[in-house]
C-alpha positions as CSV (number, residue, x, y, z in Angstrom):
1,M,0.0,0.0,0.0
2,A,1.4,3.4,-1.0
3,K,1.9,6.0,1.6
4,K,1.2,9.7,0.9
5,L,3.0,11.4,3.8
6,D,-0.3,10.7,5.7
7,S,-2.3,12.5,3.0
8,K,-2.0,14.8,-0.1
9,R,-2.3,17.7,2.3
10,A,0.8,16.7,4.2
11,L,2.7,16.5,0.9
12,V,1.5,20.0,-0.2
13,L,2.6,21.2,3.3
14,V,6.1,19.7,2.8
15,V,6.5,21.1,-0.6
16,L,5.3,24.5,0.5
17,I,7.7,24.6,3.4
18,M,10.6,23.6,1.3
19,G,9.6,26.2,-1.3
20,L,9.6,28.9,1.4
21,L,13.0,27.9,2.7
22,A,14.5,27.5,-0.7
23,G,13.5,30.8,-2.0
24,R,14.7,31.3,-5.5
25,V,17.0,28.2,-5.6
26,S,16.6,25.8,-8.3
27,A,15.9,22.5,-6.4
28,A,13.8,21.3,-3.6
29,T,14.8,18.7,-1.0
30,F,13.0,16.7,1.7
31,E,13.8,13.8,3.8
32,E,11.5,11.2,5.3
33,K,11.7,8.4,7.9
34,I,10.3,5.2,6.3
35,E,9.3,1.6,7.1
36,V,9.3,-1.0,4.3
37,S,8.3,-4.7,3.9
38,E,7.1,-6.8,1.1
39,N,3.5,-6.2,2.0
40,D,3.9,-2.6,2.9
41,P,6.1,-0.6,0.4
42,F,6.5,3.1,0.7
43,S,5.8,5.7,-1.9
44,I,5.5,9.6,-2.0
45,D,4.3,12.1,-4.6
46,F,6.1,15.4,-5.5
47,T,5.9,18.1,-8.0
48,V,8.5,18.7,-10.7
49,E,8.2,22.2,-12.4
50,E,11.6,22.5,-14.1
51,T,14.1,20.5,-16.2
52,G,16.9,19.2,-14.2
53,V,18.1,16.2,-12.1
54,I,16.0,14.1,-9.7
55,Y,18.2,12.5,-7.1
56,A,17.0,9.9,-4.6
57,E,18.8,8.2,-1.8
58,V,17.5,5.5,0.5
59,E,19.3,3.8,3.4
60,L,17.6,0.9,5.5
61,E,18.4,-1.2,8.4
62,G,16.6,-4.6,8.9
63,A,16.1,-7.9,7.2
64,I,16.1,-6.5,3.7
65,E,17.7,-8.6,1.0
66,E,16.0,-7.1,-2.1
67,I,15.3,-3.4,-2.3
68,G,13.9,-1.5,-5.3
69,L,13.8,2.3,-5.8
70,V,11.3,3.2,-8.5
71,L,10.6,6.6,-10.1
72,K,7.4,7.3,-12.0
73,S,6.4,10.2,-14.1
74,P,3.0,11.1,-15.3
75,T,3.5,8.7,-18.2
76,G,4.7,5.8,-16.2
77,E,7.9,4.3,-14.8
78,V,11.0,6.1,-16.0
79,K,13.8,4.7,-13.7
80,R,14.4,1.7,-11.4
81,E,17.4,0.8,-9.2
82,V,17.7,-2.5,-7.2
83,W,19.6,-3.1,-4.0
84,E,23.4,-3.7,-4.2
85,G,24.3,-2.2,-0.8
86,M,23.2,0.6,1.4
87,P,22.7,3.4,0.6
88,L,20.8,2.8,-2.6
89,Y,20.8,5.8,-5.1
90,L,18.6,6.7,-8.1
91,K,19.3,9.6,-10.5
92,Y,17.1,10.8,-13.4
93,E,17.5,13.9,-15.6
94,V,14.1,15.5,-16.3
95,S,13.6,16.7,-19.9
96,K,11.2,19.2,-21.4
97,D,9.1,16.3,-22.7
98,D,8.8,15.0,-19.2
99,I,7.3,18.3,-17.9
100,A,5.1,18.6,-21.0
101,E,3.2,15.4,-19.8
102,G,2.5,16.9,-16.4
103,T,4.2,17.7,-13.1
104,E,3.1,15.0,-10.6
105,W,5.8,12.4,-9.9
106,E,6.1,9.4,-7.5
107,I,9.1,7.7,-5.9
108,S,8.6,4.2,-4.4
109,V,10.7,2.0,-2.1
110,R,9.8,-1.7,-2.2
111,S,11.1,-4.8,-0.4
112,G,11.1,-8.4,-1.5
113,L,10.8,-9.8,2.0
114,S,8.2,-9.8,4.8
115,G,10.7,-8.4,7.4
116,M,10.4,-4.7,8.2
117,G,13.3,-2.4,7.2
118,Y,13.7,1.0,8.8
119,G,15.6,4.0,7.4
120,T,15.6,7.3,5.6
121,L,14.5,8.4,2.1
122,K,16.0,11.7,0.7
123,I,14.7,13.3,-2.6
124,T,16.0,16.4,-4.4
125,Y,14.1,17.5,-7.5
126,P,13.9,20.5,-9.8
127,R,11.4,23.4,-8.9
128,D,10.1,26.3,-10.6
129,T,12.4,29.3,-10.8
130,T,10.9,31.2,-13.7
131,P,9.1,34.4,-12.7
132,P,5.5,34.9,-13.9
133,T,4.7,37.0,-16.9
134,I,3.0,40.3,-16.0
135,A,1.4,43.2,-18.0
136,L,0.2,46.6,-16.6
137,S,-1.9,49.3,-18.4
138,C,-3.7,52.5,-17.5
139,S,-6.7,54.1,-19.0
140,P,-7.0,56.8,-20.2
141,E,-3.4,57.2,-21.5
142,N,-3.6,61.1,-21.3
143,P,-5.8,61.7,-18.3
144,T,-6.9,65.2,-17.2
145,T,-7.8,66.6,-13.9
146,D,-11.5,65.8,-14.3
147,Q,-10.8,62.0,-15.0
148,Q,-10.1,58.9,-12.9
149,I,-7.5,56.4,-14.0
150,T,-8.1,52.6,-14.3
151,F,-4.9,50.5,-13.7
152,I,-5.2,46.9,-14.8
153,A,-2.4,44.3,-14.1
154,T,-2.6,40.7,-15.5
155,A,-0.2,37.8,-14.9
156,S,0.3,34.2,-15.9
157,D,2.5,31.3,-14.9
158,R,2.4,27.6,-15.2
159,S,2.7,27.3,-11.4
160,G,-0.3,29.5,-11.1
161,I,-0.6,33.1,-9.7
162,D,-0.5,33.5,-6.0
163,R,-1.2,37.3,-5.9
164,I,-0.8,40.6,-7.6
165,E,0.1,44.0,-6.0
166,I,-0.5,47.4,-7.7
167,F,1.5,50.5,-6.7
168,V,0.6,54.1,-7.4
169,N,3.1,56.9,-6.4
170,T,5.1,54.1,-4.5
171,E,2.3,53.1,-2.3
172,T,0.5,49.7,-2.3
173,V,-3.1,50.6,-3.4
174,E,-4.5,47.1,-4.4
175,E,-3.7,43.5,-3.7
176,C,-5.5,40.6,-5.6
177,F,-5.2,36.9,-5.2
178,E,-6.0,35.9,-8.8
179,S,-4.4,36.5,-12.3
180,K,-6.1,39.9,-12.8
181,C,-6.1,42.9,-10.6
182,T,-7.8,46.3,-11.1
183,Y,-7.5,49.6,-9.3
184,I,-9.3,52.9,-10.1
185,G,-7.7,56.1,-8.6
186,G,-8.0,59.8,-9.1
187,P,-8.8,62.4,-10.2
188,Y,-5.2,63.8,-9.8
189,P,-4.0,67.5,-9.8
190,A,-3.1,69.1,-13.0
191,G,0.6,69.2,-13.9
192,T,1.5,66.3,-11.8
193,F,2.9,62.9,-12.8
194,V,1.3,59.7,-11.5
195,S,3.7,56.7,-11.3
196,Y,2.4,53.2,-11.3
197,G,3.8,49.6,-11.2
198,A,2.8,46.1,-10.2
199,N,4.3,42.9,-8.7
200,A,3.1,39.4,-9.5
201,Y,4.0,36.3,-7.5
202,D,3.5,32.7,-8.8
203,G,2.7,29.5,-6.8
204,A,6.5,28.8,-6.5
205,G,7.2,32.1,-4.8
206,N,8.9,33.7,-8.0
207,R,8.2,37.5,-8.4
208,A,7.9,39.7,-11.5
209,W,8.0,43.4,-11.5
210,T,6.8,45.8,-14.2
211,D,9.0,48.8,-13.3
212,Y,7.4,52.1,-12.8
213,K,5.7,54.0,-15.5
214,S,4.2,57.4,-15.3
215,V,1.4,59.5,-16.8
216,H,1.0,63.2,-16.8
217,I,-2.1,64.9,-15.6
218,A,-3.2,67.8,-17.8
219,E,-5.8,70.5,-17.4
220,P,-9.0,69.7,-19.3
221,M,-9.2,71.5,-22.7
222,D,-6.0,73.4,-22.1
223,I,-5.7,76.1,-24.9
224,I,-3.5,78.7,-23.1
225,P,0.1,78.9,-24.5
226,P,2.9,78.6,-21.9
227,T,4.9,81.6,-20.7
228,V,8.2,82.3,-19.0
229,I,7.6,83.6,-15.4
230,D,11.2,83.6,-14.1
231,N,14.8,83.1,-15.4
232,T,18.3,83.2,-13.9
233,P,21.0,84.5,-13.9
234,V,20.7,88.2,-14.8
235,G,22.9,91.2,-14.5
236,T,26.6,91.3,-14.1
237,D,29.2,89.7,-11.9
238,V,27.7,86.3,-12.5
239,P,30.0,83.4,-11.3
240,V,31.7,81.6,-14.2
241,R,30.3,78.3,-12.6
242,T,26.6,78.7,-12.9
243,E,23.4,77.2,-14.1
244,I,20.7,78.8,-16.3
245,T,17.0,78.3,-15.2
246,I,13.8,79.1,-16.9
247,T,10.5,78.7,-15.0
248,F,7.3,78.1,-17.0
249,S,3.7,78.9,-16.2
250,E,2.7,75.2,-16.7
251,S,4.2,71.8,-17.3
252,M,6.1,71.6,-20.6
253,N,7.0,69.1,-23.2
254,M,10.5,68.6,-22.1
255,E,12.0,67.3,-25.3
256,L,10.5,70.2,-27.5
257,T,11.3,72.9,-25.0
258,E,15.0,71.8,-24.6
259,Y,15.3,71.8,-28.4
260,A,14.0,75.3,-28.5
261,F,16.8,76.5,-26.0
262,S,20.1,77.9,-27.0
263,M,23.0,80.0,-25.4
264,Y,25.8,81.9,-27.0
265,D,28.8,83.9,-25.8
266,S,29.8,87.3,-27.3
267,G,31.7,85.6,-30.1
268,E,28.6,83.8,-31.1
269,S,29.9,80.4,-30.0
270,R,27.1,78.1,-28.7
271,V,27.6,76.8,-25.2
272,P,27.2,73.0,-24.7
273,G,25.6,71.6,-21.7
274,N,22.9,69.2,-20.1
275,F,19.3,69.7,-19.1
276,Y,17.4,68.5,-16.1
277,W,13.9,69.5,-14.6
278,K,12.5,70.4,-11.3
279,E,8.6,70.5,-11.8
280,N,8.0,73.5,-14.2
281,M,11.6,74.7,-14.1
282,M,14.1,73.8,-16.9
283,I,17.7,73.9,-15.7
284,F,20.7,74.1,-18.2
285,K,24.1,73.2,-16.8
286,P,27.0,74.1,-19.1
287,H,29.8,71.5,-19.6
288,F,32.5,73.9,-18.6
289,D,33.0,77.0,-16.6
290,L,32.0,80.2,-18.5
291,D,34.7,82.7,-19.5
292,H,35.3,85.6,-17.1
293,D,34.1,89.0,-18.0
294,T,32.1,87.8,-20.9
295,E,28.5,88.7,-22.2
296,Y,26.2,85.7,-22.8
297,I,22.8,85.7,-24.6
298,V,20.1,83.0,-23.7
299,N,17.3,82.5,-26.1
300,L,14.0,80.3,-26.0
301,E,12.5,80.0,-29.5
302,G,8.8,80.7,-29.9
303,G,6.4,80.1,-32.8
304,N,6.2,76.9,-34.8
305,W,9.6,75.7,-33.5
306,G,9.2,77.0,-30.0
307,A,8.7,75.6,-26.6
308,M,5.5,73.5,-26.1
309,D,3.4,72.6,-23.1
310,L,1.8,69.2,-22.5
311,A,-1.4,70.3,-24.0
312,E,0.5,70.9,-27.2
313,N,0.2,74.7,-26.8
314,I,3.1,76.5,-28.3
315,Q,4.9,79.5,-26.8
316,V,3.8,82.3,-29.2
317,R,6.9,84.6,-29.0
318,S,10.6,83.9,-28.5
319,Y,12.1,84.8,-25.2
320,N,15.7,86.0,-24.6
321,W,17.9,87.8,-22.1
322,G,21.6,88.4,-21.4
323,F,24.1,88.5,-18.5
324,R,27.7,89.2,-17.9
325,T,30.2,87.0,-15.9
326,S,32.5,88.4,-13.2
327,S,36.0,89.4,-13.5
328,P,38.7,86.8,-12.6
329,E,39.0,86.2,-8.9
330,L,42.3,86.4,-7.0
331,L,43.2,83.1,-5.5
332,S,44.4,82.7,-2.0
333,P,47.6,80.8,-1.3
334,A,47.6,77.3,0.4
335,A,49.6,76.9,3.6
336,I,50.8,73.3,4.3
337,I,52.9,72.2,7.3
338,S,55.3,69.3,7.1
339,A,56.5,68.1,10.6
340,S,59.2,65.6,11.2
341,A,57.0,64.2,14.2
342,T,53.8,65.0,16.0
343,Q,54.8,63.3,19.3
344,I,58.1,64.0,20.9
345,K,59.8,64.0,24.3
346,E,60.5,67.1,26.4
347,G,63.7,68.7,25.2
348,E,63.7,66.8,21.9
349,G,64.1,68.8,18.6
350,I,61.4,68.9,15.9
351,S,61.7,70.0,12.2
352,F,59.0,72.1,10.4
353,N,59.0,73.1,6.8
354,A,56.5,75.1,4.6
355,E,58.0,74.0,1.2
356,A,54.7,72.2,0.2
357,S,52.8,75.6,0.5
358,S,51.8,77.2,-2.8
359,D,49.9,80.0,-4.7
360,R,48.2,79.3,-7.9
361,D,48.1,82.8,-9.3
362,G,51.3,84.4,-7.9
363,E,53.9,83.7,-5.3
364,I,54.3,83.5,-1.5
365,V,56.2,86.4,-0.1
366,S,56.2,85.7,3.6
367,Y,56.0,82.9,6.2
368,Y,55.0,83.3,9.8
369,W,55.3,80.4,12.3
370,D,53.6,80.4,15.8
371,F,54.7,77.4,17.8
372,G,52.1,77.8,20.5
373,D,54.6,78.3,23.3
374,G,55.0,82.0,22.8
375,T,57.8,81.8,20.3
376,T,57.7,82.5,16.5
377,D,59.7,82.4,13.3
378,T,59.6,83.7,9.7
379,R,61.9,81.2,7.8
380,I,60.5,78.5,5.5
381,N,62.3,75.7,7.3
382,V,62.6,75.8,11.0
383,E,63.9,73.7,14.0
384,H,62.2,74.0,17.4
385,V,62.6,72.6,20.8
386,Y,59.8,72.4,23.4
387,S,61.2,72.8,26.9
388,H,58.1,71.8,28.7
389,S,55.6,69.0,28.3
390,G,52.1,69.6,27.0
391,H,49.9,69.9,23.8
392,Y,50.8,72.7,21.5
393,T,49.2,73.9,18.3
394,V,51.6,75.1,15.6
395,A,50.3,77.6,13.2
396,L,51.8,78.6,9.8
397,T,50.5,81.7,8.0
398,V,51.6,82.3,4.4
399,T,50.9,85.5,2.4
400,D,51.1,86.0,-1.4
401,N,51.9,89.0,-3.6
402,D,48.2,89.9,-3.7
403,K,48.2,90.2,0.1
404,L,45.9,87.2,0.5
405,S,46.9,84.7,3.2
406,D,46.1,81.2,4.4
407,T,46.8,79.4,7.7
408,D,47.5,75.7,8.4
409,T,47.8,74.1,11.9
410,E,49.4,71.0,13.4
411,D,49.0,69.6,16.9
412,I,52.1,68.6,18.7
413,S,52.3,66.5,21.8
414,V,55.3,66.8,24.1
415,T,55.7,64.3,26.9
416,I,58.3,63.7,29.6
417,P,60.3,60.5,28.9
418,T,59.9,57.6,31.4
419,L,62.6,55.3,32.7
420,S,62.5,51.5,32.8
421,V,64.8,49.3,34.8
422,S,65.7,45.6,34.8
423,I,67.8,43.4,37.0
424,S,69.8,40.4,35.6
425,T,71.0,37.8,38.2
426,N,72.4,34.3,38.1
427,P,72.3,31.6,40.8
428,V,75.4,32.1,43.2
429,L,77.1,29.4,45.3
430,S,77.0,29.7,49.1
431,G,79.6,32.2,50.3
432,E,80.7,33.0,46.7
433,S,80.4,36.2,44.7
434,E,78.5,36.9,41.4
435,E,78.0,40.1,39.3
436,I,74.5,41.5,38.9
437,I,73.6,43.9,36.1
438,I,71.2,46.7,36.3
439,Q,70.0,48.0,32.9
440,V,68.2,51.4,32.5
441,F,66.5,52.5,29.3
442,S,63.7,54.6,27.9
443,D,61.5,53.7,24.9
444,G,64.1,51.0,24.1
445,D,67.2,53.4,24.3
446,S,69.9,52.9,26.8
447,I,70.1,55.8,29.3
448,D,73.6,56.9,30.3
449,G,74.3,58.7,33.6
450,A,71.2,57.5,35.5
451,D,71.6,57.3,39.3
452,V,71.2,53.7,40.6
453,F,70.6,52.8,44.3
454,L,70.8,49.1,45.3
455,S,69.3,47.4,48.4
456,F,69.3,43.7,49.4
457,S,67.8,41.5,52.1
458,I,70.8,39.2,53.0
459,G,74.4,39.0,51.8
460,S,76.3,42.0,50.6
461,L,76.6,44.3,47.5
462,H,79.4,46.4,46.3
463,P,78.9,49.1,45.1
464,T,75.3,49.9,46.2
465,E,75.1,53.1,44.2
466,G,76.5,54.8,41.1
467,K,75.6,55.8,37.6
468,T,74.9,53.9,34.4
469,D,77.5,53.7,31.6
470,E,77.0,54.6,28.0
471,D,75.2,51.2,27.5
472,G,72.8,52.1,30.3
473,E,74.3,49.4,32.6
474,F,75.4,49.5,36.1
475,V,77.3,46.5,37.5
476,S,77.6,45.4,41.2
477,T,79.0,42.4,42.9
478,Y,76.8,40.3,45.2
479,T,78.4,38.1,47.8
480,A,76.2,35.4,49.2
481,P,76.0,34.4,52.8
482,P,76.8,30.8,53.9
483,V,73.7,28.7,53.6
484,S,73.0,25.0,54.4
485,T,70.2,24.8,51.7
486,T,69.4,26.8,48.6
487,Q,67.8,30.1,49.6
488,Q,65.9,32.8,47.5
489,Y,66.7,36.4,48.4
490,T,65.5,39.8,47.0
491,I,67.6,42.4,45.4
492,S,66.0,45.8,44.7
493,A,67.1,48.7,42.4
494,A,65.9,52.3,42.4
495,V,66.9,54.7,39.5
496,K,66.4,58.3,38.6
497,K,67.5,60.8,36.1
498,E,66.8,64.5,35.8
499,G,64.3,65.3,33.0
500,Y,62.5,61.9,33.2
501,E,58.9,61.5,34.4
502,G,58.0,59.6,37.5
503,G,60.9,60.6,39.9
504,I,62.5,57.3,41.2
505,V,61.7,54.1,39.3
506,S,62.1,50.8,41.4
507,V,62.2,47.1,40.5
508,S,63.0,43.9,42.5
509,D,64.3,40.5,41.5
510,S,65.2,37.2,43.1
511,I,68.6,35.7,43.4
512,F,69.2,32.0,44.3
513,V,72.0,31.3,46.8
514,V,72.6,27.5,46.3
515,Q,74.3,24.9,48.5
516,L,75.1,21.6,46.7
517,L,73.2,18.8,48.4
518,T,75.4,16.5,50.5
519,T,74.0,13.2,51.7
520,T,75.5,9.8,52.8
521,P,76.3,8.7,50.2
522,A,76.3,11.9,48.3
523,P,73.9,12.2,45.3
524,V,75.6,11.8,42.0
525,V,74.3,14.6,39.6
526,T,74.6,14.0,35.9
527,P,73.5,16.8,33.6
528,I,71.7,15.7,30.4
529,P,73.4,16.6,28.1
530,M,76.5,18.4,29.4
531,P,80.1,18.6,27.9
532,E,82.5,16.8,29.8
533,E,85.3,18.8,31.5
534,T,88.8,17.3,31.8
535,P,90.0,17.9,35.3
536,T,93.2,19.8,35.6
537,P,95.8,17.9,37.7
538,A,97.2,19.8,40.7
539,P,100.8,20.9,40.1
540,T,103.5,18.8,41.9
541,P,105.3,21.0,44.5
542,P,109.0,21.2,44.1
543,P,111.0,18.7,46.2
544,S,112.8,20.2,49.3
545,Q,115.3,17.4,49.6
546,P,117.2,15.2,47.2
547,I,114.7,12.6,45.9
548,V,117.0,9.6,45.2
549,P,118.4,9.0,48.7
550,I,114.9,9.2,50.2
551,A,113.6,6.6,47.6
552,I,116.4,4.2,48.4
553,A,115.8,4.4,52.1
554,A,112.1,3.9,51.7
555,I,112.7,0.7,49.5
556,A,115.1,-0.7,52.0
557,A,112.7,-0.2,55.0
558,V,109.8,-1.9,53.1
559,T,112.0,-4.9,52.2
560,V,113.1,-5.4,55.9
561,L,109.5,-5.1,57.1
562,I,108.4,-7.8,54.6
563,Y,111.1,-10.1,55.6
564,I,110.2,-9.8,59.4
565,L,106.6,-10.5,58.7
566,K,107.4,-13.6,56.8
567,K,109.5,-14.9,59.7
568,L,106.9,-14.5,62.4
569,P,105.1,-17.7,63.5
570,N,101.6,-18.2,61.9
571,E,99.4,-18.7,65.1
572,N,95.6,-18.9,65.1
573,T,95.5,-18.6,61.3
574,D,92.3,-20.4,60.9
575,E,90.4,-18.6,63.5
576,E,91.5,-15.3,62.1
577,E,90.5,-16.2,58.6
578,E,87.1,-17.1,59.9
579,E,86.7,-13.8,61.7
580,E,87.8,-12.0,58.6
581,E,85.3,-13.9,56.5
582,E,82.5,-13.0,59.0
583,E,83.5,-9.4,59.0
584,E,83.5,-9.3,55.1
585,E,80.0,-10.9,55.0
586,E,78.7,-8.3,57.5
587,E,80.1,-5.4,55.5
588,E,78.5,-6.8,52.3
589,E,75.2,-7.1,54.0
590,E,75.5,-3.5,55.3
591,E,76.4,-2.4,51.8
592,E,73.4,-4.2,50.4
593,E,71.1,-2.6,53.0
594,E,72.6,0.8,52.2
595,E,72.0,0.3,48.5
596,E,68.3,-0.8,49.1
597,H,67.7,2.7,50.7
598,Y,68.5,4.8,47.6
599,G,67.1,5.5,44.1
600,S,67.3,8.0,41.5
601,I,65.4,11.0,40.1
602,S,65.3,12.1,36.4
603,A,64.0,15.8,36.2
604,S,63.0,17.4,32.8
605,S,61.2,20.6,31.8
606,D,59.6,21.9,28.6
607,P,61.6,23.7,27.5
608,D,64.9,22.7,28.8
609,G,67.2,25.1,30.7
610,A,65.4,25.5,34.0
611,V,67.2,25.7,37.3
612,V,66.6,22.4,39.3
613,L,66.7,22.4,43.1
614,L,66.1,19.2,45.1
615,D,64.7,19.7,48.6
616,G,66.0,23.4,48.4
617,A,69.6,22.4,47.2
618,Y,70.8,23.4,43.7
619,Q,71.4,20.5,41.5
620,G,72.0,21.8,37.9
621,I,70.1,22.7,34.7
622,S,67.3,20.6,33.2
623,A,67.2,18.0,31.8
624,I,69.2,16.3,34.7
625,A,69.5,12.8,36.3
626,M,70.2,12.6,40.2
627,D,71.4,9.2,41.6
628,N,71.8,7.9,45.1
629,I,68.7,9.8,46.4
630,P,67.3,8.5,49.7
631,I,64.0,6.7,49.3
632,G,60.9,8.6,50.3
633,P,59.2,11.9,49.2
634,H,61.3,14.8,47.9
635,I,60.5,18.3,46.4
636,V,61.9,19.2,43.1
637,L,61.8,22.9,42.2
638,F,62.0,24.3,38.6
639,A,62.9,28.0,38.0
640,K,63.2,29.9,34.7
641,F,64.3,33.5,34.1
642,G,63.4,34.5,37.6
643,Y,59.9,35.1,36.3
644,F,58.2,32.0,37.6
645,K,58.8,28.5,39.2
646,C,56.9,25.3,39.8
647,E,57.3,22.5,42.3
648,R,56.8,18.8,41.8
649,E,56.8,16.1,44.4
650,A,58.9,13.0,43.7
651,V,58.6,9.8,45.7
652,V,61.8,7.8,45.4
653,N,61.7,4.0,45.6
654,V,64.5,1.5,46.1
655,N,66.6,1.0,43.0
656,Q,64.1,2.6,40.8
657,P,64.2,5.8,38.7
658,T,61.6,8.4,39.5
659,Y,60.6,10.7,36.5
660,V,59.6,14.3,37.3
661,H,58.5,16.7,34.5
662,C,57.4,20.5,34.6
663,D,55.7,22.2,31.6
664,L,56.9,25.7,31.6
665,T,55.1,26.7,28.4
666,E,52.6,28.7,30.3
667,I,54.1,31.5,32.3
668,P,51.8,33.0,34.9
669,G,51.6,36.7,34.7
670,L,53.3,37.1,31.4
671,K,51.8,37.5,27.8
672,L,53.1,38.0,24.3
673,K,51.2,40.8,22.7
674,L,50.9,41.9,19.1
675,S,49.4,45.0,17.5
676,A,49.2,46.2,13.8
677,E,49.0,49.7,12.4
678,P,46.9,50.1,10.2
679,T,44.6,47.2,10.8
680,K,43.2,47.4,7.3
681,I,45.2,47.6,4.1
682,P,44.5,47.1,0.4
683,A,44.9,43.6,-1.1
684,D,47.4,44.7,-3.7
685,G,50.5,42.8,-2.8
686,V,52.5,45.9,-1.9
687,S,50.7,47.6,1.0
688,E,52.2,47.3,4.4
689,S,51.1,47.1,8.1
690,Q,53.6,47.6,10.8
691,M,53.6,45.0,13.7
692,A,54.6,45.7,17.2
693,I,55.6,42.7,19.4
694,W,56.2,42.9,23.1
695,I,56.0,41.1,26.5
696,E,53.8,42.6,29.2
697,D,52.6,41.5,32.7
698,N,49.0,41.3,34.1
699,N,49.1,45.1,34.7
700,D,49.9,45.8,30.9
701,N,53.4,47.0,31.8
702,K,56.0,46.1,29.3
703,I,58.7,43.8,30.6
704,P,62.3,44.0,29.3
705,V,63.9,40.6,28.6
706,P,67.3,39.8,30.3
707,V,68.7,38.1,27.2
708,D,68.0,38.4,23.5
709,V,64.7,36.6,22.8
710,T,63.9,35.3,19.2
711,V,60.3,35.7,18.1
712,E,59.1,33.3,15.4
713,L,56.4,34.7,13.1
714,R,54.0,33.3,10.6
715,T,50.8,34.3,8.7
716,N,48.1,32.6,6.8
717,R,47.9,35.4,4.3
718,G,50.5,37.9,2.9
719,M,54.3,37.9,3.8
720,I,56.1,38.7,7.1
721,E,59.6,38.2,8.5
722,R,60.1,34.7,9.9
723,Q,62.0,35.8,12.9
724,V,62.8,39.0,14.7
725,K,64.6,39.5,18.0
726,I,63.7,41.4,21.2
727,L,67.1,42.6,22.3
728,A,68.3,42.2,25.9
729,G,67.2,45.1,28.0
730,H,64.3,45.8,25.6
731,A,60.7,44.9,25.8
732,S,59.6,45.0,22.1
733,A,60.4,44.5,18.5
734,T,58.8,45.3,15.2
735,A,58.0,43.5,11.9
736,T,56.4,44.4,8.6
737,L,53.3,42.5,7.1
738,T,52.9,42.9,3.3
739,S,49.6,42.3,1.8
740,S,48.6,39.6,-0.7
741,T,46.4,40.1,-3.8
742,D,43.5,38.1,-2.3
743,E,41.1,39.8,0.1
744,G,40.4,38.4,3.5
745,T,41.7,38.3,7.2
746,A,45.4,37.8,7.7
747,T,46.1,36.1,11.2
748,V,49.7,36.8,12.3
749,E,50.9,34.3,15.1
750,A,54.0,34.9,17.1
751,K,55.9,32.5,19.4
752,A,58.8,33.6,21.7
753,E,60.3,30.9,23.9
754,F,57.0,29.5,25.3
755,L,54.9,32.5,25.0
756,K,52.4,32.9,22.2
757,G,50.3,35.7,20.7
758,S,48.4,36.8,17.6
759,T,46.7,39.6,15.9
760,T,44.7,40.2,12.6
761,V,44.8,42.6,9.6
762,E,42.1,42.9,7.0
763,F,43.1,42.8,3.4
764,L,40.5,44.7,1.5
765,R,39.6,44.7,-2.2
766,S,41.3,47.5,-4.0
767,T,38.8,50.0,-5.5
């Protein structure tokens, strides 16, 4: 028994919904859950309205050994597919002949067994995309103010007409749900234009539009000829860039009236131009500016070849007038400021020049600069230094030989430079000394002569104050106190320099004082990998007595001793040997017991190069293997750059290696940031965006790096340097992104050590 999606009504609903969803697309698709057996096949009807491909797919689960997928057109079966495996497909291309027979089609799924099969049937088929045919008319075609207008719209389509809409003067005035729609409107005021149009929608949702048409409303039985009631321009001093207007007493025949118009200069050359209308006003716009100080004549022909209104009344007499254009105007000069910078530091010089300034009808005879701080200058190119911070407006006034002037301005921001300071430390052994380096810089530049003041918690520093050198560095020596376990102490630096904002700038950092771990037996620390060092033998001190006599005497003494021992009686030899054997066995057992109390730890980090401490004692640099570690729990500390650290608990078992790993790829409190300027550039293959890359903390403060840091860059679109470096003592670096010729979003990704960041730049289509 064939199924109809519960009923024909359900089928229509499915097709209607798919049509609404598909809009103007060329195919409709629906999917149905089905059950199939030998006694209960499945079938469904659908409507094909266009040529194209019917595609069906069925996939079933169950005891189905023979499945058939059958497609029927209005003339009978046109395609059949049998089961060869799931899913089963059927494809048929609809021709014009198929549609000519009708549009009602059927797809069937059949099973050769009595067992039920469960699955899904999907169908895609052509749908109607052709808009309906629509016609629109109005009657009468030349209405007057005492007549109504009848608008009639008719439409046809093989899918049927759903509705027709009639518009008059852009408003919907009638809506009909059949193939013909009529609206009667009016009467309308004389001299106006009535616009009208219509939409038609077919049963498949396609729309047809007539475009707007218009009809002019005339006075009934108009026999009065038109006249000119106003015209411009008139008189003298008329601008050379002007429009000529003629206002009529009524609506005119535009084509004939424009034909009757002419304009000549004093040399009887006709002036070319274009026309446009505003109600009863005709406007003529010359193609070019008129000549200065010239007489022009405007003529509107009358009589048989004259202007005509819409009632076909002709202007009886010609109409003309003249005007004179103004004398040439003097042109003012153009002042243009070029500045070497708009944001500078206090005390920093800035260059201004006025060379781009110009005068089109003469020359510039004087320049006057006002720098906004009470100082002025009269040269073309000037240098200026602002001694105080603030915002200043620079004004340049230029004057030409006609005593006309122009002024240009530029805003300048002057700020007080700020200092940044960093401390570089390395682990120092207990009781030993190590240099620490203080670096002072401003905006990435080293600061020479900055005052440095050091303080510390434990240990000693020398010197504790001084000034930075030409590289912006101040070096002091830290002597560590004796410690039994590795300790972490704090060293603070305060810096200041006259002329820099913020007064004293302070920073603190940690320094590790390490004591190598000693246990019984002592742990063996094996760095992985580390180059082996060849021990240097201690020098042999020079002999204080002759060597040969001493050697002879020693040999003689040993010989006599051996002889005496051999001559002594061997008493209790067996007992002594037994005692010695027992002692050796006890020692071996003790050694075995001792060995059973130790294991090893293998410590690694990602990335390598972290300082490793075991129970507070310095061990070396990761990756590292530590042997002869007492069994039981231990704390392994990893530290990197002094920025962060992490702890791991390691439980050591007898004669077993314990593996400890710390992932340092996430640094708490530090971020790698990127910015782009501009963020939108043309996709032309040559435009550039400047990238800034820096490291900052959670308070958005830029952090200088203690050593050179390589930043790896990559982008999915365009080109950029593969690597840049943030130099030691600096917090940022720059790179250049060049656009590609394809538009889209370029994502620039950066990786520095184990920090990552990204930003985007839009490549826009070139206009």
